[in-house]
C-alpha positions in Angstrom: 48.8 17.6 7.0 46.8 20.7 8.0 45.0 21.6 11.2 41.2 21.2 11.3 39.2 23.6 13.5 35.6 24.2 14.3 33.4 26.0 16.8 30.9 24.1 19.0 28.4 25.0 21.7 28.8 22.9 24.8 26.8 22.8 28.0 28.8 23.9 31.1 26.6 23.7 34.1 23.5 25.7 33.3 25.3 27.9 30.9 26.2 27.6 27.2 29.8 28.4 26.6 31.5 28.8 23.2 34.6 26.7 23.1 37.1 26.0 20.3 37.6 22.4 19.2 40.9 22.1 17.2 42.0 18.9 15.7 45.6 18.2 14.6 47.6 15.2 13.3 49.1 13.3 16.2 52.7 14.1 15.1 51.9 17.7 15.8 51.0 16.9 19.4 53.2 16.1 22.3 53.6 12.6 23.9 52.2 14.2 27.1 49.1 15.3 25.3 48.6 11.8 23.8 49.0 10.2 27.2 46.5 12.6 28.7 43.9 11.0 26.4 45.1 7.4 26.0 47.1 6.8 29.1 44.1 6.2 31.5 42.0 4.4 28.8 41.7 0.6 28.8 40.4 -1.4 26.0 40.0 -5.2 26.1 41.1 -5.0 29.8 44.5 -3.5 29.1 46.1 -0.3 28.0 45.7 -1.0 24.3 47.4 2.1 22.8 45.5 1.4 19.6 47.4 -1.8 18.9 44.5 -4.3 19.1 43.8 -4.2 15.3 47.5 -4.2 14.5 49.1 -7.0 16.6 48.0 -10.4 15.4 45.7 -12.2 17.8 48.2 -15.0 18.2 50.7 -12.5 19.6 48.5 -10.2 21.6 49.2 -11.8 25.0 52.9 -11.7 24.4 53.1 -7.9 24.2 52.9 -5.9 27.4 51.7 -2.3 28.1 55.2 -0.8 27.7 55.8 -2.3 24.3 52.3 -1.3 23.1 53.1 2.3 24.3 56.4 2.2 22.4 54.7 1.0 19.2 52.1 3.7 19.5 54.6 6.4 20.1 56.6 5.3 17.0 53.5 5.1 14.8 52.1 8.5 15.8 55.6 10.1 15.5 54.4 12.6 18.1 56.6 15.6 18.9 57.7 15.8 15.3 55.5 18.3 13.5 57.7 18.3 10.5 57.1 14.5 9.9 54.9 13.4 7.0 53.7 10.2 8.7 51.4 9.6 11.7 48.6 7.4 12.6 45.8 9.5 14.0 44.4 12.8 15.2 44.2 14.6 18.6 41.3 16.9 19.5 41.7 19.8 21.9 38.9 21.7 23.6 40.4 25.1 23.9 44.0 24.0 24.8 43.1 20.8 26.6 43.7 17.4 24.9 40.4 15.6 25.0 40.0 13.1 22.2 41.8 10.7 19.9 40.9 9.2 16.5 43.0 6.4 14.9 43.1 6.8 11.1 45.6 5.6 8.5 45.9 3.2 5.6 43.8 0.1 6.1 46.8 -2.1 5.3 48.3 -1.1 8.7 45.6 -3.1 10.5 46.5 -6.8 10.4 43.4 -7.9 12.3 41.0 -6.0 9.9 42.6 -7.7 6.9 42.3 -11.1 8.5 38.8 -10.7 9.9 36.2 -12.9 8.3 33.1 -11.0 9.3 34.2 -7.6 8.0 34.7 -9.0 4.5 31.5 -10.9 4.0 30.0 -9.9 0.7 32.9 -7.6 -0.2 35.4 -7.9 -3.0 37.9 -5.2 -2.0 41.6 -5.6 -2.7 42.9 -5.9 0.8 46.4 -4.8 -0.3 45.1 -1.4 -1.6 47.0 1.3 0.3 44.6 3.9 -1.1 41.8 2.7 1.3 42.1 4.1 4.8 40.4 3.1 8.0 39.1 4.8 11.1 39.4 2.2 13.9 39.3 4.0 17.2 37.9 7.0 19.1 38.8 7.8 22.7 37.3 10.7 24.5 38.5 11.6 28.0 36.3 11.1 31.0 34.5 14.4 31.7 34.4 15.4 28.0 32.1 12.8 26.6 28.7 13.6 25.2 29.8 16.9 23.7 30.0 15.8 20.1 33.8 15.5 20.0 33.6 12.1 18.3 31.5 13.6 15.6 34.1 16.3 14.9 36.9 13.8 14.9 35.0 11.7 12.3 34.6 14.7 10.1 38.3 15.7 10.5 39.4 12.1 9.8 37.7 12.3 6.4 39.5 15.5 5.5 42.8 14.1 6.8 42.5 10.9 4.8 41.7 12.8 1.6 44.6 15.3 2.1 46.9 12.3 2.7 46.0 10.8 -0.7 43.4 8.3 0.2 40.8 7.3 -2.4 38.3 6.2 0.3 38.1 5.8 4.1 36.0 3.3 6.0 35.0 2.5 9.6 33.5 -0.3 11.6 31.2 1.3 14.1 28.5 0.0 16.4 24.8 0.6 16.1 23.6 2.4 19.2 20.0 2.7 20.4 18.7 4.9 23.2 17.4 2.0 25.3 20.5 -0.2 25.1 23.8 0.6 26.8 27.0 -0.4 25.0 30.0 -0.4 27.2 32.7 2.1 26.4 35.2 -0.7 25.6 33.0 -1.9 22.8 32.2 1.6 21.5 35.8 2.6 20.9 35.2 1.9 17.2 32.7 4.7 17.2 28.9 4.8 16.7 27.1 4.6 13.4 25.5 8.0 13.9 28.9 9.8 13.9 29.8 8.2 10.6 26.5 9.0 9.0 26.8 12.7 10.1 30.3 12.7 8.5 28.8 11.6 5.1 29.6 7.8 5.2 27.4 5.2 3.6 26.8 1.7 4.9 28.4 -1.0 2.7 27.8 -4.1 4.8 26.2 -5.2 8.1 28.5 -8.1 9.2 26.9 -8.6 12.7 23.7 -7.5 14.5 25.3 -4.5 16.0 28.3 -3.7 13.7 28.3 -2.1 10.3 31.0 -1.2 7.8 30.7 2.4 6.7 32.6 4.0 3.8 33.3 7.4 2.3 34.6 7.4 -1.3 36.5 10.4 -2.7 36.3 9.3 -6.3 
């Protein structure tokens, strides 16, 4: 698992400042850095800690914030840079943790495998561990609108490939300039970020959601 880095121009007041965006596997980050990004974030009305696609719907209300945090810490294996397992990427703007992207084998996401709409017209082997999934983006308040989601999507492709994936997919929302989508819905990412990262659309299960895929073979 190698670090991914890039340079990006961002607007700071009326000035353009060059800042370094570095993206690392979550196990190379500290728990404090992960919490700086995910701690204040709420999805589905709770602090999800990227468990919504993992915990079966029938059990969701039985798991509290502390347990979700524990599961997340275990899955990311943060604070252990020597580890060869993790479940996502952390983005830094200069040295400040600003963004998160969940990416790992699709088989880790129970509620994706059991979803009816995401599999309409598809004949994929759901048990195939070589297919990875990008399920969540979180950008800290104050850092949104700077293209960090786009950089995380590109880095997730590289990370999945380096980890042995044969393909990686995502389930983003379609955004339009004249329609506001709440942040809670948009945690899956927007279609434009996936297109910019080289994904192709493979299905359109709902009016606003698409399944995007990047094949390495």
